[in-house]
C-alpha positions in Angstrom: 3.3 15.9 4.6 3.4 12.9 6.9 6.9 13.6 8.1 5.8 16.9 9.6 5.9 17.6 13.3 2.1 17.1 13.5 2.5 13.4 12.4 5.4 12.8 14.8 3.7 14.3 17.8 0.0 13.7 17.3 -1.6 12.5 20.5 1.4 10.6 21.8 4.1 11.1 24.4 7.7 10.6 23.4 10.0 8.1 25.0 7.4 5.4 25.7 7.8 2.1 23.9 4.8 0.4 22.4 3.6 -2.9 23.6 5.3 -6.0 22.3 3.6 -8.8 20.4 4.8 -12.3 19.8 5.2 -13.4 16.2 2.1 -15.6 15.3 3.0 -19.2 15.0 0.8 -19.6 12.0 2.6 -17.0 9.9 4.7 -19.6 8.0 1.7 -21.7 6.9 -0.6 -18.8 6.1 1.9 -16.7 4.3 4.1 -19.3 2.7 7.1 -18.3 4.8 9.9 -20.8 5.2 12.0 -21.2 8.3 14.4 -18.6 9.5 14.2 -14.9 10.5 11.3 -13.0 9.0 10.9 -9.3 8.4 8.8 -8.8 11.6 11.2 -10.4 14.0 12.1 -7.1 15.7 12.6 -7.1 19.5 9.8 -5.5 21.3 12.1 -2.8 22.7 12.9 -1.7 19.2 9.4 -0.4 18.4 9.9 3.0 19.8 13.3 3.4 18.3 11.8 2.3 14.9 9.4 5.2 15.1 12.2 7.6 15.9 14.3 6.3 13.1 11.5 6.8 10.6 10.7 10.2 11.9 14.4 11.1 11.2 14.3 9.5 7.7 16.7 6.8 8.6 14.3 4.0 7.7 11.7 3.7 4.9 9.8 0.8 6.5 9.2 -0.5 9.9 8.7 -4.1 11.0 5.2 -5.6 11.2 3.4 -4.7 14.4 0.2 -5.7 16.1 -2.7 -3.2 16.0 -2.4 -3.0 19.8 0.8 -0.9 19.3 -1.1 1.5 17.0 -3.8 1.9 19.8 -1.0 2.4 22.3 0.7 5.1 20.2 -2.5 7.1 19.9 -4.0 6.1 23.3 -4.8 9.7 24.2 -7.0 9.9 21.1 -10.0 7.8 22.2 -11.9 8.2 18.9 -8.9 7.0 17.0 -8.4 4.0 19.3 -12.0 3.0 18.7 -11.5 3.0 15.0 -8.5 0.8 15.3 -10.5 -1.7 17.5 -13.0 -1.6 14.7 -10.3 -2.7 12.3 -9.5 -5.7 14.6 -13.2 -6.6 14.6 -13.2 -6.7 10.8 -10.3 -9.1 10.6 -7.2 -6.9 10.6 -4.3 -8.2 12.6 -1.3 -5.8 12.1 0.2 -2.8 10.5 3.6 -1.6 9.2 5.0 1.9 9.5 5.9 3.6 6.2 8.2 6.6 5.9 6.2 9.8 5.7 8.2 11.6 3.0 5.3 12.3 0.7 5.9 9.0 -1.1 4.1 6.9 1.5 1.1 5.8 -0.6 3.3 4.6 -3.5 5.7 2.9 -1.1 2.9 1.2 0.8 1.2 -0.1 -2.3 4.6 -1.3 -3.7 5.8 -3.1 -0.7 2.4 -4.6 0.1 2.3 -6.0 -3.5 5.9 -7.3 -3.5 5.3 -8.8 -0.1 2.3 -10.8 -1.3 4.2 -12.0 -4.4 7.2 -13.1 -2.3 5.0 -14.9 0.2 3.5 -17.1 -2.5 5.1 -20.4 -3.4 6.3 -20.9 -6.9 3.0 -21.2 -8.7 1.1 -19.7 -11.7 -0.4 -16.9 -9.5 3.1 -15.8 -8.4 4.3 -15.7 -12.0 1.2 -14.0 -13.1 1.4 -11.2 -10.5 5.1 -10.7 -10.9 4.8 -10.6 -14.7 1.9 -8.2 -14.4 4.0 -5.8 -12.3 6.9 -6.0 -14.7 4.6 -5.2 -17.6 3.0 -2.3 -15.8 6.1 -0.5 -14.5 6.8 2.6 -16.5 10.4 3.1 -17.8 12.8 5.5 -16.1 14.1 8.8 -17.4 17.3 8.9 -19.4 19.4 9.8 -16.3 22.1 7.2 -16.0 21.6 6.7 -12.2 17.8 6.2 -12.6 18.4 3.8 -15.5 20.9 1.8 -13.4 18.6 1.4 -10.3 15.5 0.7 -12.5 17.5 -2.2 -14.1 18.3 -3.5 -10.6 14.7 -3.3 -9.7 13.5 -5.2 -12.7 16.1 -7.9 -12.0 14.7 -8.5 -8.6 11.1 -8.7 -9.7 12.2 -11.1 -12.4 13.7 -13.3 -9.6 10.3 -13.3 -7.9 8.6 -14.3 -11.1 11.1 -17.2 -11.4 10.2 -18.4 -7.9 13.5 -17.2 -6.4 14.0 -14.8 -3.5 14.1 -11.0 -4.0 17.9 -11.1 -3.9 20.6 -13.5 -2.9 20.9 -14.1 0.9 23.7 -12.3 2.6 26.9 -14.1 3.5 27.0 -12.9 7.0 25.4 -16.0 8.4 21.9 -14.5 9.0 19.1 -16.9 8.3 16.5 -14.8 6.5 13.2 -15.9 4.8 12.2 -14.5 1.4 10.1 -11.9 3.0 13.0 -11.0 5.3 15.3 -10.4 2.3 12.7 -8.2 0.7 12.3 -6.1 3.9 16.0 -5.8 4.6 16.6 -4.7 1.0 14.0 -1.9 1.0 13.8 -0.6 4.6 17.3 1.0 4.8 17.6 4.2 2.7 21.4 4.3 3.2 22.1 1.1 1.5 19.2 0.9 -0.9 18.0 4.4 -1.4 18.4 4.1 -5.2 16.3 1.0 -5.3 13.6 2.4 -3.1 13.3 5.6 -5.1 13.5 3.7 -8.4 10.4 1.8 -7.3 8.6 5.0 -6.2 9.5 6.9 -9.4 8.3 4.1 -11.6 5.0 3.8 -9.8 4.5 7.6 -10.1 5.1 7.4 -13.9 2.8 4.4 -14.1 0.0 6.3 -12.4 0.6 9.4 -14.5 0.5 7.4 -17.8 -2.7 5.8 -16.8 -4.4 9.2 -16.1 -3.0 10.8 -19.3 -4.1 7.9 -21.5 -7.6 7.9 -20.0 -8.1 11.6 -19.5 -11.3 11.8 -21.4 -12.8 8.6 -20.0 -15.1 8.5 -17.0 -13.4 8.1 -13.6 -16.1 5.5 -12.8 -18.8 3.9 -15.0 -21.9 6.1 -15.1 -20.3 9.0 -13.2 -20.3 11.4 -16.1 -17.0 12.9 -14.8 -13.8 12.4 -16.7 -10.2 12.5 -15.4 -9.9 15.8 -17.2 -13.0 17.2 -15.5 -11.5 16.4 -12.1 -8.2 18.1 -12.9 -9.9 21.2 -14.3 -12.3 21.5 -11.3 -9.3 21.2 -9.0 -7.7 24.4 -10.7 -5.1 22.6 -12.8 -4.5 23.9 -16.3 -4.8 20.4 -17.8 -4.3 16.7 -17.0 -0.7 17.1 -17.9 -0.4 20.0 -15.4 -1.9 17.8 -12.7 0.5 15.0 -13.4 3.5 17.4 -13.5 2.6 19.0 -10.2 1.0 16.2 -8.2 1.8 12.7 -9.6 5.3 12.8 -10.9 7.3 14.9 -8.3 8.9 12.9 -5.5 7.7 13.9 -2.1 4.2 15.0 -3.3 1.4 13.3 -1.4 -1.0 11.1 -3.3 -4.4 12.7 -3.7 -7.7 12.4 -5.6 -6.9 10.6 -8.8 -3.6 9.1 -7.6 -5.5 6.7 -5.2 -7.5 5.4 -8.1 -5.0 5.4 -10.9 -2.1 3.5 -9.4 -3.9 0.2 -8.5 -5.9 0.3 -11.8 -2.7 0.7 -13.7 -1.1 -2.2 -11.8 -4.1 -4.5 -12.2 -4.5 -4.9 -8.5 -6.9 -3.7 -5.8 -6.1 -1.3 -2.9 -8.5 -1.0 0.0 -8.0 2.1 2.0 -9.3 2.3 5.6 -10.0 6.0 6.4 -9.1 6.7 10.0 -9.0 10.5 9.9 -12.7 11.4 9.9 -13.5 12.6 13.4 -17.2 12.5 13.0 -17.2 8.8 12.1 -17.6 6.3 14.9 -16.0 3.5 12.9 -13.4 3.2 10.1 -14.7 3.7 6.5 -13.3 1.6 3.7 -13.0 2.3 0.0 -11.7 0.0 -2.8 -9.7 1.2 -5.8 -8.5 -0.7 -8.8 -9.5 -4.0 -10.3 -12.2 -6.5 -9.2 -12.0 -10.2 -9.5 -12.9 -11.7 -12.8 -15.5 -14.5 -13.2 -14.7 -17.7 -15.2 -16.2 -18.1 -18.6 -18.1 -21.1 -19.7 -15.0 -22.3 -21.6 -12.8 -21.9 -18.6 -15.1 -23.7 -16.1 -14.5 -23.6 -12.4 -10.7 -23.2 -12.9 -11.1 -20.0 -14.8 -11.2 -16.4 -13.5 -8.9 -14.9 -10.9 -8.7 -12.4 -8.1 -6.1 -9.7 -8.2 -3.8 -9.1 -5.2 -5.4 -6.8 -2.6 -3.2 -4.4 -0.7 -4.7 -2.9 2.5 -3.6 0.5 3.7 -4.7 2.9 6.4 -5.0 6.7 5.9 -4.5 9.0 8.8 -4.2 12.8 8.3 -1.8 13.1 5.4 -0.2 9.7 5.8 -0.5 6.1 4.7 0.7 3.0 6.4 0.2 -0.7 5.5 -2.4 -2.9 7.1 -2.5 -6.7 7.3 -5.7 -8.8 7.1 -6.0 -12.2 8.6 -5.0 -14.3 5.6 -5.4 -17.6 7.6 -9.1 -17.1 7.8 -9.4 -15.8 4.2 -6.8 -17.4 1.9 -4.9 -15.3 -0.6 -6.8 -14.8 -3.9 -10.3 -14.6 -2.3 -12.2 -11.4 -1.4 -10.2 -10.5 1.7 -11.9 -7.1 2.2 -13.9 -6.5 5.4 -17.5 -5.4 5.4 -18.7 -2.1 6.7 -21.7 -2.1 9.1 -23.8 -0.8 6.3 -22.9 -3.6 3.8 -20.1 -4.2 1.5 -17.6 -1.5 0.7 -17.8 -0.2 -2.9 -15.6 -2.2 -5.2 -15.5 0.4 -7.9 -13.5 3.6 -8.0 -14.6 6.3 -5.5 -16.6 9.0 -7.1 -14.7 12.2 -6.7 -16.1 15.0 -4.7 -14.8 18.2 -6.1 -15.2 20.6 -3.1 -12.7 21.5 -0.4 -14.3 19.0 2.0 -12.9 16.1 0.0 -9.6 16.0 2.0 -11.2 16.2 5.4 -14.5 14.3 5.3 -13.9 11.6 2.7 -17.6 11.2 2.2 -18.2 8.1 0.2 -20.7 8.6 -2.6 -23.0 5.8 -3.6 -23.0 4.8 -7.3 -26.0 5.9 -9.3 -28.8 3.3 -9.5 
């Protein structure tokens, strides 16, 4: 798991703060932020303490950081630094630490999506994306505490759909933007642990339901491999057994079908930048989930829409959020970077069923 000693110590020396970066002056216009403190207004000296807090489980999310701090953190791993510089060349501008407790994929996708919804002004797209999330989230179990926090979660998403902030601003005089309120609400496990876990639990159930309902369907058009085939070839007794052991338990890392099922079930797209393949000179990318729809003749140029795209990076056993330059490529367009060999696949990744799948991440081309 990402909270292991290997993740905390990999290629970095303790006690050294990462480089500071000024908050971009264009963030308000490109992300729809208002005036006031935002979620990434963390003093530069706090960056090393943020990493320590997350390693100790005292924070679920860190502030946005420039990619230079990721290079600095792994500066003794030259291959990794080269891959991060490749991200910068492709248009990525920042990243966000996500707690490595085995729920990092679900938490990254959830916060990345909520962040994009909260950054939009009150408009049809914001209502569409928030309503789609509300419709997609699986209900909780019958445990009273889970029901309570799931209800609080739905209330906050409903506020976003109505054009309001994630929650009411605090009365302590702090001037927070809508994104700042979202970050403050979800980054502290002491005050909002129930809300954070309600979000993770619901997304795990959502992914499991998607896999179970489509267990006999192909994982990708033309692949000839069903969800059930992948589960059986991975030594699980059934699709239900896979969901019970991999998808539903808190703290279990996302693997194989989870990467594909969650964004597809939410009606969004997730682009994963694979940074853990030592033999690769540059980062590889893979898309999961939905593609943009084209307008019909009846709809004209105003028809069709592009789903939100959440960008994440995958290092050995751990996911963190990535941020693409929205100013150069407005929200709603194809914001994905291009690999040197052409466009990254927009369909689900064809599963490779051998042991090499978790170390090599070889991207298979779709059949002709």
